[in-house]
DRENPAKOL-105652 format. One record per residue (C-alpha): residue in one letter; x, y, z. Coordinates in steps of 0.02 Angstrom, whole numbers, plus 50000, padded with zeros to 5 digits. Layout:
<sites>
   residuo       u       v       w
         A       X       Y       Z
...
</sites>
This chain:
<sites>
   residuo       u       v       w
         M   52562   47383   52637
         C   52641   47541   52573
         S   52622   47728   52607
         V   52518   47847   52502
         G   52675   47936   52446
         S   52743   47777   52367
         R   52602   47780   52239
         L   52623   47962   52188
         S   52742   48049   52071
         K   52881   48151   52150
         E   52821   48317   52080
         H   52655   48300   52175
         S   52717   48222   52336
         L   52735   48387   52432
         A   52560   48443   52385
         L   52485   48278   52440
         V   52579   48275   52604
         A   52496   48439   52650
         L   52326   48378   52589
         F   52335   48209   52675
         L   52422   48267   52833
         S   52307   48164   52941
         A   52291   48017   52823
         T   52352   47844   52870
         T   52422   47713   52755
         V   52308   47628   52630
         L   52318   47466   52534
         D   52417   47467   52372
         L   52294   47496   52229
         D   52396   47383   52116
         A   52367   47240   52235
         R   52183   47278   52248
         A   52170   47287   52061
         Q   52196   47099   52058
         Q   52031   47081   52150
         A   51859   47112   52073
         P   51836   47300   52047
         P   51685   47385   52124
         T   51520   47373   52032
         P   51502   47520   51910
         V   51373   47651   51958
         F   51291   47640   51789
         A   51230   47464   51820
         S   51049   47428   51778
         A   50908   47429   51903
         S   50915   47240   51908
         S   51089   47241   51982
         S   51086   47195   52166
         T   51272   47212   52209
         S   51299   47396   52173
         T   51345   47509   52318
         V   51244   47669   52330
         P   51268   47807   52460
         S   51134   47804   52592
         N   51085   47984   52555
         A   51084   47969   52367
         V   50916   48007   52286
         P   50853   47858   52184
         L   50809   47894   52005
         P   50650   47831   51923
         V   50699   47695   51800
         T   50597   47632   51654
         G   50719   47507   51583
         S   50885   47422   51612
         S   50978   47545   51500
         D   50904   47709   51561
         I   51036   47759   51688
         S   51180   47721   51571
         T   51110   47839   51439
         L   51073   47988   51550
         K   51180   48142   51519
         L   51251   48254   51654
         G   51214   48439   51649
         P   51218   48603   51747
         G   51152   48592   51924
         D   51176   48406   51947
         L   51249   48362   52118
         L   51372   48217   52107
         E   51455   48112   52241
         L   51627   48047   52194
         S   51728   47911   52279
         V   51899   47841   52233
         Y   51923   47659   52277
         G   52049   47643   52417
         V   52079   47831   52435
         P   51940   47899   52546
         E   52032   48065   52559
         L   51976   48103   52381
         N   51791   48067   52413
         T   51690   48225   52385
         K   51525   48301   52329
         A   51521   48431   52193
         R   51391   48516   52084
         V   51408   48534   51896
         S   51428   48718   51852
         G   51329   48812   51721
         A   51472   48782   51600
         G   51463   48594   51630
         D   51621   48586   51737
         L   51650   48488   51897
         Y   51781   48544   52023
         L   51877   48401   52105
         P   52026   48395   52224
         L   52198   48389   52138
         V   52133   48377   51960
         D   52047   48548   51964
         Y   51901   48571   51841
         V   51839   48427   51734
         H   51711   48456   51596
         V   51574   48325   51619
         G   51427   48417   51540
         G   51344   48308   51409
         L   51434   48150   51467
         T   51354   47993   51535
         L   51401   47934   51709
         E   51514   47800   51634
         A   51604   47923   51521
         A   51626   48050   51662
         Q   51692   47914   51775
         K   51822   47860   51648
         L   51874   48040   51614
         I   51907   48072   51799
         E   52005   47910   51811
         Q   52111   47966   51665
         K   52142   48136   51747
         L   52198   48054   51908
         S   52310   47933   51816
         D   52385   48055   51690
         G   52422   48180   51827
         G   52515   48050   51927
         F   52400   48070   52076
         V   52339   47890   52092
         K   52396   47731   52007
         N   52262   47623   51928
         P   52118   47726   52000
         H   51940   47660   52012
         V   51815   47803   52020
         S   51630   47789   52064
         L   51503   47925   52030
         F   51330   47937   52106
         I   51194   48065   52073
         N   51123   48149   52227
         E   51020   48279   52133
         Y   50980   48260   51949
         T   50912   48431   51906
         S   50971   48443   51726
         Q   50861   48298   51672
         G   50705   48363   51756
         V   50550   48447   51686
         T   50469   48596   51770
         L   50283   48575   51797
         L   50184   48732   51839
         G   50005   48789   51846
         E   49849   48695   51896
         V   49920   48529   51957
         V   49912   48461   52133
         R   50101   48464   52164
         P   50194   48587   52050
         G   50382   48566   52046
         I   50530   48488   51956
         Y   50514   48306   51910
         P   50656   48194   51845
         V   50632   48121   51673
         T   50721   47959   51630
         G   50691   47854   51478
         E   50536   47888   51375
         R   50407   47996   51462
         R   50244   48071   51402
         L   50139   48218   51459
         F   50011   48116   51555
         D   50152   48025   51648
         V   50221   48187   51718
         I   50050   48257   51762
         S   50007   48095   51850
         A   50169   48104   51950
         A   50115   48278   52007
         G   49951   48212   52075
         G   49844   48257   51925
         F   49747   48416   51886
         T   49667   48532   52013
         D   49482   48574   52007
         K   49524   48740   51923
         A   49631   48666   51784
         G   49593   48717   51607
         K   49609   48611   51451
         V   49760   48699   51376
         V   49937   48640   51419
         T   50088   48737   51354
         I   50254   48647   51334
         T   50411   48751   51311
         R   50564   48654   51255
         R   50738   48685   51323
         D   50791   48726   51146
         K   50725   48904   51131
         T   50729   48894   50941
         V   50581   48774   50948
         S   50411   48856   50963
         P   50308   48814   51118
         I   50182   48675   51097
         K   50001   48703   51147
         V   49903   48546   51187
         H   49714   48558   51194
         L   49659   48415   51303
         P   49495   48324   51271
         R   49357   48332   51400
         H   49392   48150   51444
         L   49577   48104   51436
         E   49541   47920   51412
         S   49447   47956   51252
         S   49604   48006   51156
         T   49791   47978   51177
         S   49843   48086   51029
         D   49876   48232   51148
         N   49991   48128   51257
         V   50148   48203   51180
         D   50328   48157   51218
         I   50416   48253   51357
         A   50603   48288   51353
         P   50723   48341   51492
         G   50725   48529   51516
         D   50544   48553   51461
         T   50432   48676   51554
         I   50250   48622   51564
         V   50116   48747   51613
         V   49938   48688   51645
         S   49820   48834   51615
         R   49686   48891   51734
         A   49509   48875   51672
         G   49407   49030   51645
         I   49261   49074   51758
         V   49090   49142   51711
         Y   48973   49219   51839
         V   48785   49210   51850
         V   48702   49337   51965
         G   48530   49405   51993
         D   48361   49317   52001
         V   48421   49136   51978
         G   48414   48983   52088
         R   48598   48977   52141
         P   48700   49131   52095
         S   48877   49063   52073
         G   49037   49068   51975
         F   49066   48920   51860
         I   49231   48852   51796
         M   49224   48829   51609
         D   49320   48707   51503
         S   49402   48741   51336
         D   49238   48708   51245
         G   49163   48860   51330
         I   48996   48888   51413
         T   48839   48956   51334
         V   48706   49063   51417
         L   48586   48916   51424
         Q   48715   48804   51507
         A   48760   48939   51634
         I   48577   48964   51679
         A   48553   48777   51699
         M   48704   48762   51816
         A   48638   48909   51916
         G   48478   48814   51951
         G   48373   48904   51821
         T   48286   49072   51834
         N   48161   49115   51969
         R   47979   49152   51931
         T   48009   49336   51966
         A   48154   49350   51841
         K   48139   49480   51704
         L   48203   49371   51560
         N   48199   49500   51422
         A   48311   49616   51523
         A   48452   49490   51549
         R   48622   49550   51495
         I   48804   49501   51488
         I   48935   49616   51561
         R   49104   49588   51477
         K   49273   49667   51508
         T   49352   49734   51348
         P   49510   49836   51313
         A   49399   49989   51301
         G   49315   49954   51469
         M   49159   49864   51528
         H   49032   49823   51393
         E   48850   49773   51417
         E   48750   49672   51293
         T   48568   49627   51311
         I   48527   49442   51290
         P   48357   49377   51231
         L   48354   49252   51373
         K   48167   49214   51357
         K   48186   49164   51175
         I   48342   49062   51214
         L   48248   48966   51348
         Q   48105   48936   51226
         A   48227   48879   51091
         K   48165   49017   50976
         T   48337   49091   50949
         Q   48517   49031   50948
         D   48607   49007   51113
         F   48737   49139   51156
         P   48919   49090   51196
         M   49004   49161   51350
         S   49186   49203   51374
         A   49298   49190   51527
         D   49257   49322   51660
         D   49087   49362   51583
         I   48949   49408   51705
         L   48773   49353   51660
         F   48649   49462   51753
         V   48466   49413   51762
         P   48366   49555   51845
         S   48206   49534   51939
         S   48042   49611   51885
         A   48009   49656   52067
         G   48064   49816   52150
         K   48221   49734   52221
         S   48300   49744   52049
         A   48348   49922   52092
         A   48492   49851   52194
         Y   48572   49789   52033
         R   48545   49938   51918
         G   48726   49989   51903
         V   48869   49890   51826
         D   48975   49916   51981
         A   48840   49840   52091
         V   48827   49688   51977
         M   49016   49662   51980
         Q   49019   49676   52170
         A   48886   49543   52180
         A   48987   49431   52064
         T   49144   49441   52172
         A   49047   49375   52322
         L   48991   49218   52233
         T   49048   49041   52271
         I   49154   48969   52132
         V   49087   48800   52078
         A   49203   48674   51994
         A   49072   48615   51872
         H   49104   48577   51690
         P   48955   48574   51572
</sites>
C-alpha cells in the first residue's frame, strides 16, 4: 500500500492534496496493472462482463461493432471513472465545441472521437500531466444526444431517438409508435449538413407495397411527418363531415360518397366549392348532377376546400352566404377516412 502522493509528480502534489483532502490511501496502480484490466466500455453487446453504471441509458444496438464506431458530439453526457482513483470519477457534458471538462486535465477535445479513442486520449492526458501513473479510464454514455434524430409532426410519440448502426425511415417511425390518424403522405428529411437539400419522401398509400421510400437515416437528421389536408362537405348530404385526404387527393365524387351521398332534396346543379386563395375566398359552381351521372369529368378538391350542396327546399336560405357555409364547416366532425 502507498499514499496517493507517492504516485504523483512533485509539481502537482500540492494541488492534489487540496483536492483529495478527505481521500484515504488507495492501492498502487502499478500493482493493479499486473491484474486483468477492467473490461473496455466499447465492448460489443455480446459481452457479459462489462461494468455499466446503474443509471446509464442503454443504447439500441444492431450489431457487435456498433458501439465501437459511434462518434461523440455536442450535448452527449458522459460518465468517467478512473480505475483505483474514485476521486476522479465524474459526469460531464460535451460542449458545443466538442470539449469535455475534467478535473486536473482541464478541457479535452473529444468531439468526433469514438469512446475508445476518447478513453485513450484522457488516459494520455492523465499520464503526461503526471497526475496518475498507468491510468485506466472508463467512459460510459448517459445521454447520447448527438447521434439522435429529431422526429416531429404526425407521429404518436414525437421526440429525439438515438440512431446506432444502419437505420431507415420506417425504423424510426416505428420506434415512435407509427403515424397518427391525421398523418399525411409527405415526409421531409433535413440533414445535419445544411449544404444538402432537404429530402421529400412521398409515401405510398400502403407502405408494404413499396420499400423504395424507406430511405437511410443519419444521426442529426430532422424528420417531419406532414399533416394531411382536410376537405369539408356541408349542406344537403347524408353525413356532413370533414375528411382527411391523402397525397393522392380527393375528388368531388369521392367526397360525396364518404359523406353518405346527397339527400333527395339536394339541389345538385347548385353545388359549389368554396376555396381559399391569396386573393380571398373563391366560389366555383360544380356540375354535381352530371358528375354523379358520369356525364362529365370528376372534379379534384384541394386541402381546406368546402364542398357545399344546397337544398332545393326553403331551408337552403340558411346557407346563402359564404360566411354561413364556413361556419357550418367548422362545426363538422373530422373523419379519418382515406379514399
